[in-house]
N, CA, C and O of each residue as an XYZ file, in Angstrom:
916
protein
N      48.485     24.162    -68.981
C      48.928     24.355    -70.353
C      50.173     25.225    -70.346
O      50.147     26.369    -69.892
N      51.266     24.664    -70.857
C      52.515     25.415    -70.982
C      52.757     25.629    -72.459
O      53.072     24.685    -73.183
N      52.611     26.879    -72.919
C      52.585     27.159    -74.343
C      51.399     26.386    -74.918
O      50.260     26.734    -74.605
N      51.603     25.365    -75.735
C      50.479     24.598    -76.280
C      50.427     23.179    -75.735
O      49.640     22.367    -76.221
N      51.247     22.859    -74.735
C      51.337     21.495    -74.209
C      50.441     21.312    -72.991
O      50.585     22.024    -71.997
N      49.506     20.347    -73.068
C      48.672     20.017    -71.915
C      49.337     18.929    -71.107
O      49.729     17.897    -71.652
N      49.468     19.147    -69.818
C      50.022     18.147    -68.908
C      49.162     18.093    -67.646
O      48.303     18.947    -67.428
N      49.406     17.080    -66.824
C      48.690     16.923    -65.559
C      49.619     17.311    -64.419
O      50.753     16.837    -64.355
N      49.153     18.159    -63.528
C      49.932     18.484    -62.335
C      50.035     17.241    -61.449
O      49.165     16.371    -61.501
N      51.080     17.152    -60.644
C      51.236     15.986    -59.771
C      50.940     16.332    -58.315
O      49.850     16.041    -57.824
N      51.885     16.940    -57.625
C      51.743     17.198    -56.191
C      51.825     18.698    -55.914
O      52.216     19.486    -56.776
N      51.450     19.070    -54.697
C      51.577     20.449    -54.235
C      52.827     20.544    -53.366
O      53.099     19.658    -52.556
N      53.575     21.613    -53.539
C      54.811     21.834    -52.789
C      54.769     23.231    -52.172
O      54.100     24.134    -52.674
N      55.502     23.380    -51.074
C      55.568     24.674    -50.407
C      57.016     25.004    -50.068
O      57.807     24.126    -49.723
N      57.341     26.276    -50.173
C      58.632     26.783    -49.746
C      58.433     28.160    -49.166
O      58.251     29.124    -49.910
N      58.464     28.276    -47.835
C      58.145     29.552    -47.206
C      56.696     29.909    -47.471
O      55.798     29.107    -47.220
N      56.466     31.112    -47.978
C      55.101     31.558    -48.278
C      54.676     31.198    -49.698
O      53.542     31.474    -50.089
N      55.565     30.589    -50.471
C      55.283     30.258    -51.859
C      54.662     28.859    -51.959
O      55.032     27.954    -51.211
N      53.714     28.692    -52.892
C      53.082     27.404    -53.149
C      53.265     27.069    -54.620
O      53.123     27.925    -55.493
N      53.581     25.810    -54.874
C      53.905     25.376    -56.230
C      53.117     24.124    -56.605
O      52.754     23.320    -55.747
N      52.865     23.979    -57.894
C      52.394     22.731    -58.459
C      53.546     22.079    -59.202
O      54.312     22.750    -59.893
N      53.662     20.759    -59.053
C      54.673     20.032    -59.803
C      54.147     19.636    -61.169
O      52.968     19.313    -61.317
N      55.009     19.660    -62.158
C      54.674     19.127    -63.473
C      55.944     18.544    -64.085
O      57.026     18.675    -63.512
N      55.820     17.906    -65.236
C      56.993     17.366    -65.922
C      57.745     18.496    -66.611
O      57.137     19.402    -67.181
N      59.072     18.435    -66.556
C      59.870     19.455    -67.237
C      59.616     19.445    -68.736
O      59.659     20.493    -69.379
N      59.347     18.257    -69.305
C      59.186     18.194    -70.759
C      57.904     18.884    -71.232
O      57.707     19.057    -72.434
N      57.027     19.280    -70.298
C      55.831     20.032    -70.686
C      56.198     21.398    -71.264
O      55.396     22.012    -71.968
N      57.400     21.871    -70.970
C      57.845     23.172    -71.477
C      58.839     23.035    -72.626
O      59.538     23.991    -72.962
N      58.902     21.854    -73.227
C      59.867     21.668    -74.308
C      59.528     22.530    -75.515
O      58.364     22.838    -75.771
N      60.555     22.911    -76.245
C      60.371     23.592    -77.526
C      60.835     22.692    -78.665
O      60.888     23.111    -79.821
N      61.174     21.438    -78.321
C      61.601     20.480    -79.326
C      60.470     19.559    -79.734
O      59.299     19.868    -79.513
N      60.821     18.411    -80.338
C      59.810     17.454    -80.749
C      59.780     16.281    -79.773
O      60.577     16.224    -78.836
N      58.857     15.344    -79.997
C      58.640     14.246    -79.052
C      59.810     13.275    -78.975
O      59.899     12.488    -78.032
N      60.697     13.321    -79.944
C      61.859     12.428    -79.907
C      62.962     12.951    -78.995
O      63.902     12.220    -78.681
N      62.860     14.196    -78.570
C      63.893     14.811    -77.740
C      63.504     14.664    -76.269
O      62.751     15.475    -75.729
N      64.025     13.624    -75.634
C      63.655     13.295    -74.253
C      64.827     13.364    -73.290
O      64.643     13.180    -72.086
N      66.029     13.626    -73.792
C      67.198     13.746    -72.925
C      67.208     15.146    -72.321
O      67.426     16.134    -73.023
N      66.970     15.220    -71.010
C      66.865     16.514    -70.357
C      68.139     17.328    -70.369
O      68.103     18.537    -70.138
N      69.267     16.686    -70.636
C      70.535     17.405    -70.640
C      70.825     18.078    -71.971
O      71.753     18.880    -72.078
N      70.028     17.751    -72.991
C      70.266     18.335    -74.309
C      69.003     18.901    -74.955
O      69.105     19.644    -75.931
N      67.820     18.574    -74.443
C      66.573     18.984    -75.098
C      66.251     20.445    -74.796
O      66.469     20.907    -73.676
N      65.734     21.174    -75.783
C      65.424     22.601    -75.574
C      64.172     22.797    -74.734
O      63.281     21.948    -74.718
N      64.118     23.921    -74.038
C      62.987     24.214    -73.153
C      62.689     25.702    -73.148
O      63.569     26.532    -73.377
N      61.427     26.022    -72.884
C      61.068     27.406    -72.605
C      61.796     27.870    -71.344
O      62.143     27.036    -70.508
N      62.036     29.156    -71.181
C      62.817     29.643    -70.042
C      62.002     29.726    -68.762
O      60.772     29.698    -68.786
N      62.708     29.829    -67.647
C      62.043     30.161    -66.390
C      61.362     31.515    -66.552
O      61.848     32.387    -67.273
N      60.230     31.677    -65.872
C      59.442     32.889    -66.041
C      58.304     32.719    -67.024
O      57.441     33.591    -67.125
N      58.285     31.595    -67.761
C      57.201     31.324    -68.700
C      55.878     31.175    -67.947
O      55.830     30.522    -66.904
N      54.822     31.768    -68.461
C      53.510     31.632    -67.838
C      52.899     30.266    -68.154
O      53.067     29.730    -69.250
N      52.188     29.717    -67.169
C      51.531     28.416    -67.304
C      50.059     28.594    -66.950
O      49.735     29.043    -65.850
N      49.174     28.247    -67.865
C      47.741     28.326    -67.602
C      47.312     27.120    -66.763
O      47.662     25.986    -67.090
N      46.565     27.354    -65.695
C      46.187     26.292    -64.755
C      44.671     26.231    -64.661
O      44.020     27.232    -64.361
N      44.111     25.057    -64.916
C      42.659     24.888    -64.812
C      42.211     25.202    -63.388
O      42.777     24.682    -62.426
N      41.201     26.047    -63.254
C      40.669     26.399    -61.950
C      41.308     27.602    -61.299
O      40.814     28.090    -60.283
N      42.401     28.092    -61.865
C      43.081     29.263    -61.300
C      42.580     30.530    -61.971
O      42.149     30.508    -63.124
N      42.639     31.619    -61.248
C      42.187     32.892    -61.800
C      43.290     33.602    -62.587
O      43.021     34.452    -63.436
N      44.547     33.229    -62.282
C      45.679     33.851    -62.964
C      46.693     32.777    -63.336
O      46.729     31.720    -62.707
N      47.515     33.032    -64.348
C      48.512     32.031    -64.732
C      49.535     31.821    -63.621
O      49.796     32.717    -62.818
N      50.105     30.622    -63.594
C      51.266     30.366    -62.760
C      52.524     30.713    -63.541
O      52.459     31.108    -64.705
N      53.680     30.559    -62.877
C      54.960     30.899    -63.498
C      55.931     29.744    -63.312
O      56.103     29.247    -62.199
N      56.566     29.315    -64.395
C      57.590     28.277    -64.326
C      58.809     28.824    -63.588
O      59.463     29.751    -64.067
N      59.118     28.247    -62.415
C      60.230     28.757    -61.611
C      61.359     27.734    -61.446
O      62.435     28.075    -60.955
N      61.121     26.494    -61.848
C      62.187     25.485    -61.811
C      61.924     24.466    -62.899
O      60.789     24.042    -63.116
N      62.991     24.078    -63.581
C      62.962     23.006    -64.569
C      64.204     22.160    -64.388
O      65.319     22.677    -64.453
N      64.032     20.870    -64.162
C      65.199     19.989    -64.022
C      66.023     19.967    -65.305
O      67.243     19.817    -65.258
N      65.358     20.118    -66.452
C      66.105     20.139    -67.712
C      67.043     21.337    -67.752
O      68.224     21.193    -68.068
N      66.525     22.517    -67.434
C      67.374     23.708    -67.445
C      68.454     23.630    -66.376
O      69.581     24.075    -66.593
N      68.107     23.057    -65.204
C      69.089     22.925    -64.127
C      70.223     21.984    -64.533
O      71.390     22.268    -64.266
N      69.884     20.867    -65.175
C      70.926     19.926    -65.594
C      71.804     20.519    -66.681
O      73.013     20.289    -66.699
N      71.208     21.277    -67.583
C      72.010     21.903    -68.638
C      72.945     22.956    -68.063
O      74.088     23.080    -68.502
N      72.460     23.719    -67.077
C      73.313     24.726    -66.444
C      74.460     24.072    -65.672
O      75.568     24.606    -65.617
N      74.178     22.897    -65.070
C      75.196     22.192    -64.295
C      76.090     21.318    -65.165
O      77.049     20.726    -64.669
N      75.788     21.234    -66.449
C      76.510     20.353    -67.374
C      76.525     18.917    -66.846
O      77.567     18.265    -66.772
N      75.344     18.459    -66.489
C      75.172     17.124    -65.916
C      75.654     16.045    -66.884
O      75.383     16.110    -68.083
N      76.377     15.043    -66.347
C      76.896     13.949    -67.181
C      76.333     12.592    -66.783
O      76.623     11.595    -67.444
N      75.539     12.527    -65.723
C      74.933     11.266    -65.304
C      73.821     10.907    -66.290
O      72.791     11.580    -66.336
N      74.024      9.858    -67.072
C      73.060      9.482    -68.109
C      71.705      9.124    -67.515
O      70.675      9.378    -68.139
N      71.687      8.543    -66.332
C      70.414      8.172    -65.695
C      69.600      9.415    -65.332
O      68.389      9.464    -65.551
N      70.279     10.411    -64.779
C      69.599     11.666    -64.464
C      69.121     12.350    -65.745
O      67.991     12.834    -65.800
N      69.955     12.392    -66.754
C      69.580     13.038    -68.011
C      68.332     12.410    -68.615
O      67.514     13.100    -69.224
N      68.188     11.094    -68.446
C      67.065     10.375    -69.048
C      65.784     10.483    -68.238
O      64.694     10.447    -68.809
N      65.891     10.616    -66.902
C      64.699     10.459    -66.065
C      64.392     11.622    -65.125
O      63.322     11.646    -64.516
N      65.294     12.579    -64.993
C      65.035     13.735    -64.123
C      64.170     14.713    -64.903
O      64.678     15.584    -65.609
N      62.847     14.559    -64.767
C      61.880     15.266    -65.594
C      60.850     15.926    -64.681
O      59.718     15.457    -64.564
N      61.255     17.017    -64.036
C      60.443     17.617    -62.983
C      60.536     19.132    -63.051
O      61.610     19.689    -63.279
N      59.413     19.786    -62.854
C      59.366     21.248    -62.874
C      58.416     21.746    -61.799
O      57.551     21.005    -61.332
N      58.576     22.996    -61.410
C      57.678     23.636    -60.456
C      57.062     24.875    -61.082
O      57.735     25.671    -61.737
N      55.752     25.013    -60.859
C      55.007     26.179    -61.307
C      54.517     26.919    -60.070
O      53.733     26.383    -59.287
N      54.980     28.148    -59.897
C      54.554     28.938    -58.742
C      53.161     29.497    -58.976
O      52.881     30.078    -60.025
N      52.280     29.317    -57.981
C      50.920     29.824    -58.072
C      50.857     31.301    -57.686
O      51.597     31.761    -56.816
N      49.978     32.019    -58.335
C      49.738     33.398    -57.954
C      49.127     33.429    -56.552
O      48.331     32.557    -56.205
N      49.490     34.416    -55.758
C      48.999     34.497    -54.379
C      47.483     34.535    -54.307
O      46.903     34.072    -53.325
N      46.832     35.076    -55.325
C      45.371     35.172    -55.318
C      44.696     33.819    -55.468
O      43.494     33.705    -55.225
N      45.439     32.788    -55.863
C      44.855     31.465    -56.085
C      45.168     30.460    -54.980
O      44.768     29.300    -55.085
N      45.864     30.866    -53.934
C      46.262     29.904    -52.905
C      45.061     29.279    -52.210
O      45.125     28.120    -51.798
N      43.970     30.020    -52.073
C      42.778     29.476    -51.436
C      42.047     28.454    -52.276
O      41.138     27.786    -51.784
N      42.434     28.317    -53.555
C      41.786     27.362    -54.442
C      42.525     26.025    -54.496
O      42.109     25.114    -55.213
N      43.614     25.905    -53.745
C      44.468     24.727    -53.851
C      44.213     23.757    -52.707
O      44.106     24.164    -51.550
N      44.115     22.460    -53.039
C      44.076     21.402    -52.034
C      45.114     20.366    -52.432
O      45.118     19.925    -53.581
N      45.998     19.960    -51.518
C      47.073     19.038    -51.880
C      46.639     17.593    -52.042
O      47.444     16.763    -52.464
N      45.378     17.259    -51.716
C      44.924     15.871    -51.835
C      44.866     15.449    -53.298
O      44.418     16.207    -54.159
N      45.329     14.220    -53.569
C      45.325     13.687    -54.926
C      43.885     13.377    -55.341
O      43.161     12.731    -54.584
N      43.457     13.819    -56.519
C      42.097     13.509    -56.970
C      41.812     12.009    -56.914
O      42.664     11.195    -57.272
N      40.628     11.655    -56.468
C      40.094     10.297    -56.368
C      40.754      9.477    -55.260
O      40.053      8.864    -54.454
N      42.088      9.453    -55.205
C      42.793      8.550    -54.306
C      43.021      9.116    -52.910
O      43.161      8.345    -51.961
N      43.063     10.425    -52.754
C      43.502     10.990    -51.484
C      45.015     10.900    -51.349
O      45.706     10.495    -52.285
N      45.537     11.285    -50.163
C      46.987     11.348    -50.016
C      47.521     12.580    -50.753
O      46.727     13.414    -51.186
N      48.841     12.718    -50.907
C      49.863     11.764    -50.490
C      50.075     11.766    -48.978
O      49.839     12.763    -48.296
N      50.527     10.619    -48.478
C      50.760     10.466    -47.045
C      52.187     10.802    -46.647
O      52.517     10.815    -45.461
N      53.030     11.071    -47.627
C      54.432     11.371    -47.366
C      55.223     11.149    -48.635
O      54.653     11.041    -49.721
N      56.543     11.080    -48.500
C      57.444     10.897    -49.637
C      58.131      9.546    -49.544
O      58.737      9.227    -48.521
N      58.043      8.752    -50.598
C      58.740      7.470    -50.673
C      60.200      7.729    -51.043
O      60.479      8.367    -52.058
N      61.127      7.239    -50.227
C      62.553      7.439    -50.492
C      63.295      6.135    -50.756
O      64.506      6.143    -50.975
N      62.563      4.994    -50.738
C      63.254      3.713    -50.937
C      62.867      2.985    -52.220
O      63.375      1.893    -52.471
N      61.991      3.549    -53.032
C      61.629      2.914    -54.290
C      60.464      1.951    -54.152
O      59.829      1.869    -53.100
N      60.191      1.220    -55.234
C      59.053      0.313    -55.288
C      59.511     -1.139    -55.323
O      60.553     -1.465    -55.891
N      58.710     -2.005    -54.702
C      58.945     -3.443    -54.790
C      58.280     -3.975    -56.061
O      57.220     -3.491    -56.459
N      58.898     -4.962    -56.691
C      58.288     -5.563    -57.872
C      56.934     -6.164    -57.507
O      56.829     -6.935    -56.552
N      55.909     -5.815    -58.261
C      54.561     -6.295    -57.988
C      53.768     -5.431    -57.026
O      52.586     -5.689    -56.799
N      54.392     -4.411    -56.456
C      53.689     -3.531    -55.513
C      52.604     -2.746    -56.240
O      52.788     -2.311    -57.377
N      51.474     -2.573    -55.568
C      50.372     -1.804    -56.148
C      50.733     -0.325    -56.186
O      51.363      0.200    -55.267
N      50.326      0.332    -57.259
C      50.510      1.776    -57.393
C      49.185      2.394    -57.834
O      48.315      1.711    -58.374
N      49.053      3.671    -57.599
C      47.859      4.417    -58.020
C      48.304      5.668    -58.755
O      49.280      6.311    -58.370
N      47.589      6.006    -59.808
C      47.935      7.189    -60.583
C      46.667      7.730    -61.248
O      45.586      7.159    -61.106
N      46.814      8.805    -61.954
C      45.685      9.396    -62.675
C      46.248     10.313    -63.746
O      47.427     10.666    -63.731
N      45.379     10.691    -64.676
C      45.787     11.659    -65.689
C      44.613     12.517    -66.096
O      43.482     12.275    -65.674
N      44.878     13.524    -66.919
C      43.815     14.421    -67.360
C      43.610     14.341    -68.864
O      42.940     15.198    -69.441
N      44.185     13.310    -69.517
C      44.081     13.227    -70.979
C      42.641     13.083    -71.441
O      42.314     13.491    -72.555
N      41.764     12.506    -70.605
C      40.365     12.319    -70.994
C      39.500     13.534    -70.678
O      38.350     13.618    -71.108
N      40.061     14.468    -69.928
C      39.254     15.595    -69.473
C      39.251     16.794    -70.384
O      38.389     17.664    -70.260
N      40.211     16.858    -71.310
C      40.253     17.996    -72.223
C      40.356     19.330    -71.522
O      39.822     20.326    -72.012
N      41.043     19.375    -70.367
C      41.191     20.624    -69.632
C      40.022     20.939    -68.726
O      39.963     22.033    -68.164
N      39.072     20.000    -68.562
C      37.886     20.263    -67.744
C      38.091     19.920    -66.286
O      37.227     20.209    -65.459
N      39.225     19.305    -65.950
C      39.467     18.894    -64.579
C      39.049     17.464    -64.295
O      39.269     16.970    -63.189
N      38.444     16.776    -65.280
C      38.076     15.374    -65.117
C      39.345     14.531    -65.147
O      40.186     14.706    -66.029
N      39.488     13.613    -64.185
C      40.699     12.803    -64.133
C      40.391     11.344    -64.420
O      39.295     10.851    -64.150
N      41.379     10.674    -64.968
C      41.301      9.271    -65.311
C      42.110      8.503    -64.276
O      43.316      8.320    -64.444
N      41.455      8.052    -63.203
C      42.151      7.349    -62.125
C      42.347      5.886    -62.486
O      41.473      5.273    -63.100
N      43.487      5.325    -62.108
C      43.727      3.916    -62.382
C      44.730      3.335    -61.405
O      45.550      4.048    -60.826
N      44.645      2.018    -61.235
C      45.573      1.276    -60.407
C      46.489      0.455    -61.297
O      46.181      0.208    -62.463
N      47.611      0.036    -60.744
C      48.541     -0.779    -61.504
C      49.544     -1.439    -60.580
O      49.354     -1.477    -59.364
N      50.612     -1.958    -61.163
C      51.663     -2.614    -60.392
C      53.027     -2.120    -60.843
O      53.221     -1.725    -61.993
N      53.962     -2.152    -59.908
C      55.339     -1.797    -60.222
C      56.011     -2.981    -60.900
O      55.899     -4.119    -60.444
N      56.703     -2.702    -61.985
C      57.409     -3.754    -62.716
C      58.855     -3.868    -62.247
O      59.301     -4.939    -61.834
N      59.569     -2.774    -62.313
C      60.943     -2.767    -61.816
C      61.427     -1.333    -61.662
O      60.865     -0.403    -62.242
N      62.482     -1.174    -60.867
C      63.191      0.091    -60.752
C      64.489     -0.042    -61.535
O      65.207     -1.030    -61.381
N      64.792      0.936    -62.365
C      65.966      0.844    -63.223
C      66.796      2.117    -63.149
O      66.420      3.101    -62.512
N      67.936      2.059    -63.823
C      68.805      3.223    -63.990
C      69.155      3.878    -62.660
O      68.975      5.079    -62.458
N      69.665      3.033    -61.758
C      70.124      3.541    -60.478
C      69.026      4.062    -59.586
O      69.272      4.889    -58.709
N      67.785      3.575    -59.809
C      66.655      4.023    -59.006
C      65.991      5.280    -59.529
O      65.012      5.740    -58.941
N      66.492      5.851    -60.614
C      65.902      7.073    -61.172
C      64.560      6.803    -61.837
O      63.732      7.709    -61.934
N      64.325      5.565    -62.301
C      63.108      5.263    -63.049
C      62.319      4.126    -62.410
O      62.887      3.108    -62.015
N      60.996      4.313    -62.311
C      60.077      3.265    -61.878
C      59.199      2.900    -63.070
O      58.481      3.750    -63.596
N      59.255      1.644    -63.495
C      58.383      1.183    -64.568
C      57.104      0.648    -63.955
O      57.144     -0.248    -63.111
N      55.971      1.189    -64.371
C      54.679      0.764    -63.837
C      53.781      0.315    -64.986
O      53.874      0.822    -66.104
N      52.916     -0.641    -64.687
C      51.982     -1.162    -65.680
C      50.571     -0.973    -65.156
O      50.256     -1.401    -64.045
N      49.728     -0.341    -65.938
C      48.323     -0.120    -65.569
C      47.430     -0.708    -66.668
O      47.906     -1.030    -67.757
N      46.139     -0.842    -66.374
C      45.221     -1.455    -67.337
C      45.220     -0.718    -68.662
O      45.151     -1.338    -69.723
N      45.294      0.600    -68.605
C      45.505      1.425    -69.796
C      46.673      2.346    -69.495
O      46.727      2.925    -68.410
N      47.608      2.501    -70.421
C      48.787      3.310    -70.133
C      48.482      4.787    -70.138
O      47.476      5.220    -70.700
N      49.355      5.568    -69.508
C      49.273      7.007    -69.622
C      49.574      7.422    -71.049
O      50.437      6.834    -71.702
N      48.872      8.426    -71.535
C      49.040      8.926    -72.895
C      49.296     10.423    -72.830
O      49.175     11.018    -71.760
N      49.650     11.050    -73.963
C      49.878     12.490    -73.933
C      48.713     13.229    -73.276
O      47.547     12.963    -73.568
N      49.047     14.145    -72.399
C      48.062     14.824    -71.556
C      48.146     14.344    -70.125
O      47.820     15.077    -69.191
N      48.599     13.072    -69.951
C      48.813     12.525    -68.610
C      50.216     12.828    -68.089
O      50.489     12.637    -66.904
N      51.099     13.296    -68.955
C      52.490     13.548    -68.573
C      52.575     14.407    -67.326
O      51.854     15.394    -67.182
N      53.466     14.018    -66.430
C      53.688     14.786    -65.213
C      52.821     14.389    -64.045
O      52.998     14.909    -62.943
N      51.866     13.460    -64.259
C      50.921     13.131    -63.196
C      51.571     12.334    -62.075
O      52.654     11.768    -62.227
N      50.872     12.308    -60.940
C      51.400     11.710    -59.716
C      51.327     10.195    -59.751
O      50.385      9.622    -60.299
N      52.328      9.549    -59.163
C      52.309      8.107    -58.913
C      52.476      7.904    -57.409
O      53.423      8.409    -56.806
N      51.541      7.157    -56.810
C      51.560      6.857    -55.381
C      51.879      5.385    -55.168
O      51.481      4.543    -55.973
N      52.599      5.065    -54.085
C      52.868      3.665    -53.779
C      51.696      3.067    -53.004
O      50.672      3.726    -52.827
N      51.837      1.823    -52.542
C      50.730      1.114    -51.898
C      50.335      1.721    -50.559
O      49.253      1.442    -50.044
N      51.215      2.557    -49.988
C      50.904      3.237    -48.732
C      50.429      4.667    -48.959
O      50.186      5.403    -48.003
N      50.297      5.054    -50.205
C      49.839      6.398    -50.516
C      50.926      7.445    -50.510
O      50.636      8.641    -50.524
N      52.187      7.012    -50.489
C      53.283      7.980    -50.511
C      53.594      8.408    -51.943
O      53.448      7.623    -52.880
N      54.016      9.640    -52.100
C      54.431     10.147    -53.401
C      55.733      9.463    -53.790
O      56.730      9.554    -53.073
N      55.719      8.774    -54.940
C      56.920      8.043    -55.350
C      57.454      8.489    -56.695
O      58.659      8.409    -56.932
N      56.580      8.964    -57.593
C      57.078      9.288    -58.911
C      56.236     10.281    -59.665
O      55.142     10.661    -59.248
N      56.793     10.694    -60.806
C      56.152     11.634    -61.725
C      56.150     10.987    -63.103
O      57.212     10.694    -63.653
N      54.970     10.764    -63.661
C      54.847     10.077    -64.945
C      55.582     10.850    -66.030
O      55.352     12.042    -66.235
N      56.477     10.138    -66.724
C      57.348     10.831    -67.664
C      57.325     10.225    -69.062
O      57.243     10.955    -70.050
N      57.397      8.876    -69.157
C      57.559      8.254    -70.472
C      56.494      7.211    -70.735
O      55.918      6.636    -69.812
N      56.242      6.979    -72.021
C      55.263      6.005    -72.493
C      55.992      4.945    -73.304
O      56.863      5.274    -74.110
N      55.647      3.675    -73.102
C      56.315      2.586    -73.812
C      55.276      1.555    -74.222
O      55.127      0.520    -73.572
N      54.560      1.842    -75.301
C      53.495      0.939    -75.746
C      54.037     -0.412    -76.173
O      53.334     -1.416    -76.061
N      55.282     -0.464    -76.663
C      55.850     -1.737    -77.092
C      56.119     -2.650    -75.912
O      56.324     -3.851    -76.090
N      56.121     -2.087    -74.694
C      56.371     -2.887    -73.502
C      55.096     -3.301    -72.807
O      55.120     -3.571    -71.606
N      53.972     -3.360    -73.523
C      52.724     -3.816    -72.935
C      51.951     -2.713    -72.234
O      51.165     -2.983    -71.326
N      52.170     -1.472    -72.650
C      51.437     -0.374    -72.041
C      52.047      0.113    -70.752
O      51.328      0.607    -69.884
N      53.343     -0.008    -70.600
C      54.007      0.444    -69.384
C      54.385      1.911    -69.511
O      54.550      2.444    -70.608
N      54.516      2.543    -68.350
C      54.986      3.923    -68.281
C      56.215      3.997    -67.394
O      56.406      3.170    -66.502
N      57.039      4.991    -67.651
C      58.163      5.278    -66.773
C      57.846      6.477    -65.913
O      57.340      7.487    -66.401
N      58.144      6.365    -64.630
C      57.934      7.467    -63.694
C      59.265      7.841    -63.068
O      59.944      6.985    -62.500
N      59.643      9.093    -63.162
C      60.872      9.550    -62.535
C      60.734      9.524    -61.021
O      59.665      9.814    -60.485
N      61.816      9.176    -60.333
C      61.785      9.067    -58.872
C      61.735     10.449    -58.237
O      62.665     11.241    -58.389
N      60.655     10.738    -57.529
C      60.449     12.080    -56.989
C      61.475     12.444    -55.932
O      61.899     13.598    -55.875
N      61.888     11.505    -55.093
C      62.855     11.837    -54.041
C      64.182     12.286    -54.642
O      64.817     13.204    -54.124
N      64.603     11.647    -55.729
C      65.838     12.062    -56.403
C      65.649     13.396    -57.112
O      66.548     14.237    -57.114
N      64.481     13.587    -57.712
C      64.219     14.859    -58.398
C      64.221     16.027    -57.420
O      64.730     17.102    -57.740
N      63.657     15.827    -56.230
C      63.660     16.889    -55.229
C      65.068     17.146    -54.696
O      65.446     18.292    -54.449
N      65.839     16.076    -54.520
C      67.222     16.249    -54.060
C      68.028     17.048    -55.080
O      68.847     17.890    -54.712
N      67.794     16.782    -56.349
C      68.505     17.524    -57.398
C      68.096     18.996    -57.371
O      68.942     19.882    -57.492
N      66.812     19.250    -57.213
C      66.314     20.626    -57.133
C      67.001     21.385    -56.001
O      67.436     22.522    -56.186
N      67.098     20.760    -54.834
C      67.672     21.455    -53.677
C      69.166     21.709    -53.848
O      69.708     22.651    -53.270
N      69.826     20.878    -54.635
C      71.259     21.038    -54.855
C      71.566     22.027    -55.972
O      72.597     22.701    -55.946
N      70.673     22.114    -56.952
C      70.975     22.877    -58.162
C      70.030     24.049    -58.409
O      69.892     24.505    -59.544
N      69.388     24.534    -57.368
C      68.560     25.735    -57.521
C      68.552     26.487    -56.203
O      69.100     26.021    -55.204
N      67.932     27.646    -56.211
C      67.824     28.447    -54.982
C      66.629     28.026    -54.135
O      66.423     28.570    -53.050
N      65.832     27.054    -54.618
C      64.610     26.638    -53.919
C      64.901     25.497    -52.948
O      64.277     24.438    -53.021
N      65.840     25.716    -52.051
C      66.318     24.636    -51.185
C      65.344     24.240    -50.086
O      65.472     23.165    -49.501
N      64.373     25.096    -49.802
C      63.440     24.796    -48.714
C      62.112     24.246    -49.213
O      61.157     24.165    -48.440
N      62.025     23.866    -50.486
C      60.788     23.333    -51.046
C      60.540     21.926    -50.522
O      61.454     21.101    -50.498
N      59.311     21.647    -50.104
C      58.957     20.316    -49.603
C      57.564     19.934    -50.060
O      56.745     20.795    -50.382
N      57.303     18.649    -50.086
C      56.006     18.108    -50.461
C      54.966     18.450    -49.402
O      55.253     18.399    -48.206
N      53.759     18.799    -49.839
C      52.643     19.022    -48.921
C      51.786     17.761    -48.922
O      51.356     17.306    -49.982
N      51.537     17.199    -47.756
C      50.717     15.992    -47.681
C      49.242     16.332    -47.835
O      48.827     17.469    -47.610
N      48.456     15.331    -48.222
C      47.048     15.549    -48.491
C      46.222     15.740    -47.240
O      46.623     15.336    -46.149
N      45.071     16.355    -47.403
C      44.140     16.537    -46.292
C      43.134     15.387    -46.220
O      42.361     15.300    -45.265
N      43.140     14.507    -47.219
C      42.265     13.331    -47.238
C      43.110     12.073    -47.142
O      44.182     11.998    -47.744
N      42.637     11.079    -46.388
C      43.369      9.831    -46.258
C      43.457      9.122    -47.612
O      42.558      9.228    -48.447
N      44.556      8.400    -47.808
C      44.741      7.612    -49.020
C      43.741      6.465    -49.048
O      43.585      5.741    -48.064
N      43.065      6.306    -50.181
C      42.054      5.263    -50.334
C      42.493      4.279    -51.413
O      41.847      4.160    -52.455
N      43.589      3.577    -51.159
C      44.152      2.681    -52.151
C      43.286      1.499    -52.491
O      43.423      0.925    -53.572
N      42.385      1.114    -51.586
C      41.524     -0.030    -51.844
C      40.211      0.371    -52.496
O      39.365     -0.485    -52.757
N      40.025      1.667    -52.765
C      38.773      2.152    -53.329
C      38.583      1.622    -54.751
O      39.513      1.655    -55.557
N      37.409      1.145    -55.051
C      37.114      0.624    -56.386
C      37.050      1.765    -57.388
O      36.597      2.863    -57.063
N      37.504      1.506    -58.600
C      37.421      2.495    -59.659
C      36.011      2.557    -60.204
O      35.283      1.565    -60.215
N      35.632      3.777    -60.670
C      34.304      3.890    -61.259
C      34.300      3.241    -62.633
O      33.269      3.226    -63.306
């Protein structure tokens, strides 16, 4: 929970002795739902406390792609539309409570840097059904297309991600981390847009002091063929 916004964490990241949870930058917005351009939309500042289910102490917002793009005066329209990534630093007292494995699916097995093939299977989950209890809504789907210079992956699942699922992880058919759920498009048949994680991380390393941040792989094997409950 960032201020009053509930979102789903995606992956675990590490930089030196620091451990972070990824979330969507728009989870810290101070604007309305129509403001989705990260280069112009308002946001809470770095240093904002973030309440984390299962943690004993709040985390701290230490990176926001929206704030980074605004500071850099970014003009790439594709980045402005889809670079929607933030990092929340965990309190040192909570590091023993963290496991990088994705709920239900296992993984991630690594980072996808080449995008998705049309029709490729994807796996994702959200916490919109859990009401902050930690219950996740796991689902499978397919990749529709990659757009906007590879910044966006359009995915279709049996039920689309809804508010509360924002920021959740998207895995490719090999269990690699490929995206962060960002947008909802009910008029497109229940499709969601996922920002490309490899590009979001590259932007972070170029436009922040967190240059040594990297994805932590899961301790459980990816179970992409596992049946849903």
